[in-house]
N, C-alpha and C positions, 0 to 999 in steps of 0.2 A: 729164234730170233734170229734172221741173216744179216751177213756184214752189210748189206746194200742198207738193210734198213736203220742199223745202227750211225752206217755214215749217215745216211737223210735225216735222221733227227738230231745229229750231231753239229752237224751245219747249218741248219735253222735254228741253231740257238747260238753260235756263236757271232760275234760282231765284226763290225764292217774292218775295222783294224786287224782280226784274226782272220779274215778272208783275206786280207793284202798281202798278209805274211804264207798262209798256207798255198797261195795259188801265183806265187811269183818264179820264174825262174832264177831268182835270187832272194831269197827269202829273205837274210837278216839285213841286205842292203836294203831292200823296200820296207822294212819295219824299221829301222833305223831315219829312214827317211822322210816318213812318213809320220813316225812321233816326233822328227824333228822340225818338221815343215806345222804343225802344231804348237810345238813350244813356241816358236818363234813369229808366228802369228800372236798370242799371246803376250809374248814380250813385246810386240808393236803396240797393243793394248794397252799395256800397265805404261809404255814412256809417253803414248799418246796423253791417258789421263795426268802422269807426270808435267808433260810441257802446260797443259790446259792451265793446271791448278799453278805452274811456277809463272807463266805469263800474266795471270790475273794478279798473284800476288803482287808482282816486279810495277804492275800496271797502277795499282791503289794505292793514294795519297797517303803513302805513310813516312816521304820523306819531307822534312821541312826547305822551303826553299831557304839558300844560302846567301848572308850579306854581301852582295859584289863586292864590297869595298875591302872584305876582309877573306885574304886568301888563303886560309887556312881553313876556314868554313867551305869557299869554294872547294878546295881539295877535300874533304870529309864527305860533301854532296856526292862528288863524281866517285869517290872511291867507294861509297855505300850504295849509289846507282849500279855499278860495278859489279857488284857482289850481288847483288836481287839479279842480276841480268844472268850471271857466269851459270848458274844450275840451268838453264835454258838451255842455253847452247850444248852442254851438256848432254842433257836428253834429247835433243836434235840429233844430234850424231848418234846414239844408241837407237833410235827409229829408225834413220837410213839404214843402222848397221841390220835391222829386223828386217828390211824390206830385202837387203841384199841377202840375208841368211835365208828367206823364204824360196828366193831366188834359187839357191842355189841347192835346194834339197826337190824344188819343184822339178829342175832340168833333170836332175840324177833318179829320181822317179820317172822321169818321161824318157829317158835313156834307155829304160829295161823296154825289149819286146812286148810285153803282151799290155803295154799301156800306150798304143799307137793314138788312140783317140785324145788321150793329154797329152803326146808329145806336139800334135798338132795344134788343138789349144795355146801352149804353151808357147810355142813359137807367133802364136798369134796377137798375144798380152806380154812377149818380154820386153818391148820397148817401154812399158811403163817402170818395170824393175831396171833395166838401163840406165832409164830417166833419175831414179832414187838411188841408183850404184854412184852416177857420176856426183850427185850429191855428198855420197859418202866420202868419194875420193879429194870432196874439198878439204875435208876433217882429216885424213890419214895420210894425203899426200902434200901438206898444206904448205909445208918447207919447201918442194920444187916451185909452188906459185908465189914465194918472197921476192922483192925486189933482186933477190941477186940468184934463187931459182932460176932452175934451167927451165923449166916451164912459166916461167911470169907471162909471156905470151900471150897463155890462155887469159890472163886476168885484165878483162879488156874494160878502154876507160869509159865512165857509165856518165852521162852532158844530164846535170840535174839544174831544174829550174832557177835561176837568177844565182846559179853559182858556175864557178867553171869545171871542166871535166875532170873526175877524179876515179882510182882504182878502188872497187868495193872490196875486201878480204873477210865480209862475212857481216852478216847483219839480220834485221827483222823490218819488215814492211807489210802492216796489213795480212796477218795472217800467213806469209810467207818466211819463207829463209830464203832470203838473197845471198849472193856470192857474184863476182864480177858481173857481166850484164845479163843474169843468169837467175831463175825464182822457183821457187819449189813449195808447194803448197805442206804446210803443215796444221793444218786445222783438223779438227774431229771426222770432217768429209772425205781427205786423204785417206784414213786410218779404214773409213766402210767402203772405199774404194778397193782397198786390202784387201779386207773381208770378204769382199765381190771377187774376185779374181782369184783368192784363194779355193774360195769356197766351190767355183764353177771348175774349180781343175781336181780339186776332191772327191766332186760328184763323178767326175770321169774315170778316178782311179776306182771308187767305188763299181759302177756299171763295169767295169771292166772285171774286176773280183768276182762281183756277183754271175757275172757271165760262165767265167771260167769254173764257178761252183755248180753250175745248173749242167753246166755240159761233163761235169764229172761225175753229179748223180745219175745222168741219163745213163753215165756205161759202167754206175755201180751195181 
């Protein structure tokens, strides 16, 4: 049995993940980034499910309306409402982190010379990831945006109907996370968009690995 036959049979059976490793100029970087990209996409799915479930839970009529003349009753009502919504913002934060982590792994993979097509594609879609990176920053650089913070000017005043202007330091509105005068989609459709963007990128990574494998077998 010739070596070329052994190679051909072997490479016909290996997974796409193994091809990415075998035919990369930097196998360990490629493997690590590829695996982590899939992991971070999975993390986004998990966070989206948690966000959806927690919003439904917080929106359910489980709190009894307080007696407005009873200050303690009113305080308890708002404290319970706050506790119900707190997990949502925690999950939103890590949902945005998943977007950013996907971007980091895509950037690393596309920097390898054999994945030129993936790099072009990444550059064409990176604005979506930059957008969610900005959302992530509203959590991780929140202190800079406080009234005494050095970047407080980034928090714009928002004019609401029948009310005066105010600065918004985080909230929810019709399926969006809002901060300042900006908003980000946190509905399942945003996760579907992420799936599509990352899926298109991975497909190009696979195509490059397959082409490299075919070229190798021709020379074997």
